[in-house]
N, C-alpha and C positions, 0 to 999 in steps of 0.2 A: 195116346188116346185119353188117358186120365187127366193129363195136363190140360189138354184142350177142353175137356168137360169142366174142369175147375175154372179155367179162364172164362168159359161160357157162362157158368153160374155166377161168377163174381163180377165180370166186366160187362156182360150182356144180359142183365136180368130180365128185360122185357122179352127178348128172344128165348131165354131159358124158360120163362113162364109158359110160352107157347109150346115148347118141347114137352114140358111136364103135363100140359093139358092134352097132349097127343095131336096137336094141330100142325106141328112141324116135325119132319123126319130128323132123327139124330144126325145122320150124315150131312144134311143141309146145314144144320146148326154148327157142326164141327167145321165145315168149310168156311162159314162166316167167321167163326172164332179164329181159325187159322189165318184168314185174310187180314185180320186186324192185329195180329201179333206184332208187338213192338211199337204200336201207335200210342200217342198220348191219350190220357184218360178222357179229356174232353172230346177228342176225335171219336173214341170208341163209344162214348155216350151219345154223340150225334148219330153215329152209324146205327146204334141199337134202337134209337127212337125212330129212325127212318126205315130200318129194315124189318123190325118186329112185325108190323102189319102185313108185310108181304114176304116174310122169310120162307114160307112154304113154296114159293115159286121163283125167287130171285136167283139170277145166274151170276157167274163171275164178272161178266161185263157190267151188269147193273151194280154189283158191289164196287167195282173199280171206279165207276162214275160217282157213286156216293162218297167213296173215300176221297176222290179228287175234290168234290164239292165241299166236303168237310174241311179239307186242308185249305181250300181257297177261302172259306168262310172264317175259319178259326186261326189259321197259321199261314197267311198269305206270303209273308217274307220267307219263311222256311220252305214253303212250296216252290217259290221262285228260285231259291238257291238250289234245291234238289233238282229242279227242272234243268237249270243251267249245267249242273254237274252231269246229269244224264246226257245232255246234248254233247258234252265234251267227250263222252265215251264212244261216239260214232267213229267208225274207221273202216277202211278197206285194207285187207292184208293179203298179199300174194306170197305164197311160199315159193321162193325162187329155185328151190331144189326140187327137181323132178325125180321120180323113180326111174328105173331102167327102161320103162316103157313110155316115158315122156309124160306121165300123169303127175299132177301136182294139185295143191289145194288153194282155194281162194275164199276168204272169209269176209263177209260184209256185215257190219252193224250200223244200221241207219234208221231213219224215220219209218215207222210201220206203214204209212200210206205209200211211201216211195217203194218199199220192198214188196208190198202187195201188188203194185202195178208191175214191177219187175218180174215177180213170180208169175203173174198172169201172162205176160209176154213170153216168158220161157215156156209155159205150158202150151200156149198157142203154137209156138214154133215146134215144140216136140210133137204135137198132134199133126202138124203139117208134114213133118218128117215121116211119120207113120203112114199118112195118106200117100206120100210119095214112094212108099215101098220099103221103108227102113224096117229091118228085122230086130234092131236093138231094143233093149228093155226101156221102159219109161225113164228110169234114172239116167241111162246112157244118152238117150235122145235129149233129155233136159240139159245134160252137160254139153252136148253138141250145139244145142240152141244158144248157149252162152257164147260159144265161138262164133255163131252166125251173127249175134248181136254185136260182137266185137268187130267183125269184118263181114258185112253183108254181101260184098262183091264176090266172096269166095264160096258162097253157099253150095253151088252145084259141083264144086271141085273137091269135095271132101273125099279122103281116101277111106277105104273099107278097113276098119281096124278090128271090128268084132264080128262081122258077118263072115261065115264060112265062104271060102273061095268059090266052091262049086255053085252055091246059091247066088253069089254075087255075080259071077260070070254069066250064069244062066239068064239072069234078069238084065244083063248088059249095063249094070250100073257102075262097075269098077273094072279096071284092067287087071289081068292076072298078076302083073308085077306089083300092084298096089297092095296085095294081100300077103306080102312076104312075112315070115314069122318074126323078123326083127324090124319093128316099127321105127319110123323116123321120129325125131324129137317133136315134129310138128304134126298136128292132126289134120293138116291140109296139104294138098299137093299143088304145086304151081301150075 
């Protein structure tokens, strides 16, 4: 905390003056100081000049936009290099080793807009599963939704993996054999 306050006082003097005048909450000023840690002095000066008048209300998104504008204005070549390096970190990684229940992990690092659209689709499918009578938790329904996206033709043939057999049979959604205690490696039945 003390380090952030020192950085705030030394590197963001206009914002610090508003804190001292009682116009900006200390926690907001600390957040601004933390966001510009490691940035060049000219970038920090640019941020201070732009942020100080609205430091009392600026959010993280606004700070990020200002930081991007500062980099594009003052260090365009460095910004482009950093952007290309960030793009090179995109990946999709599937853990091929499943646990004894056939559960595994899948990690995606991609463009924020693409992942937001993907997350929205997963959420819509999870909501549809609930409307269709799924008893699973939201997280489980979201994981099932990923499987539906992967193979939409098999949506209605999912086996019951987490729904108790008596509730499942009562609602007529799964056969008694599909709820065996030893699940198959696939979350879908043919």
